[in-house]
C-alpha positions in Angstrom: 0.0 0.1 -0.1 1.5 3.4 -1.0 0.2 6.3 0.8 1.0 9.8 -0.7 -1.1 12.9 -1.7 -2.1 11.2 -5.0 -2.3 7.4 -3.8 -4.6 6.6 -1.1 -5.2 10.4 -0.7 -8.0 10.2 1.8 -5.7 8.0 4.3 -2.7 10.4 3.5 -5.0 13.3 4.7 -5.8 11.5 7.7 -2.2 10.5 8.6 -0.3 13.3 7.8 -2.4 16.6 8.0 -3.5 16.5 11.7 -0.4 16.8 13.8 -2.1 15.0 16.8 -2.9 12.1 14.8 0.5 12.1 13.1 2.3 12.0 16.6 0.4 9.0 17.5 1.8 6.8 14.8 4.7 8.3 12.9 7.4 8.2 15.8 6.7 4.6 16.3 6.3 3.3 12.6 9.9 2.0 12.5 10.6 0.9 15.9 7.2 -0.9 16.3 5.5 -1.5 13.0 8.5 -2.3 10.7 10.5 -4.0 13.4 7.8 -6.4 14.6 6.6 -7.2 10.9 9.9 -7.5 9.0 10.5 -11.1 9.3 10.7 -12.3 5.7 9.9 -9.1 3.9 10.5 -5.4 4.6 7.3 -4.3 6.3 7.5 -0.8 5.0 9.4 2.5 4.6 8.5 6.2 5.3 9.7 9.4 3.9 8.3 12.8 4.7 4.8 12.7 3.3 4.9 9.2 2.0 4.4 5.7 3.7 5.0 2.4 1.7 3.4 -0.8 3.4 4.3 -4.1 2.0 0.9 -5.2 0.3 1.0 -8.5 2.2 0.8 -6.4 5.5 -2.1 -4.1 4.8 -4.4 -5.4 7.2 -1.7 -5.5 9.9 -0.9 -1.9 9.3 -4.5 -0.9 9.6 -5.0 -3.1 12.8 -1.7 -1.4 14.1 -3.0 2.1 13.4 -6.1 1.0 15.4 -4.0 0.0 18.3 -2.6 3.7 18.1 -6.3 5.1 18.5 -6.6 5.8 14.8 -9.6 4.5 13.2 -8.9 4.9 9.4 -12.2 3.0 8.4 -14.3 5.9 9.5 -12.4 8.3 7.5 -12.3 6.3 4.1 
C-alpha cells in the first residue's frame, strides 16, 4: 500500500495533515510496526509525506493504526 497525496489520498490526509494524529503513529512506525513485521519481508518505509507498506501487510498496518487510536475506516 502506497500512501501519498496522490495515492490513497484520503488516508494520507488522515495520517499526515493532523499533527495530533501524526504524533500517534509516525514516531513508532519503524521501531514498532516495521521492526515487528519485517521477518521475511521489509514491512514498510516512510519518507516525509509518504508511507509504503508491503502489500501483504496492509491488514496488519490498519490493525496497528487502530491500536494507536486511529480508526481509518471511519475516514475512508
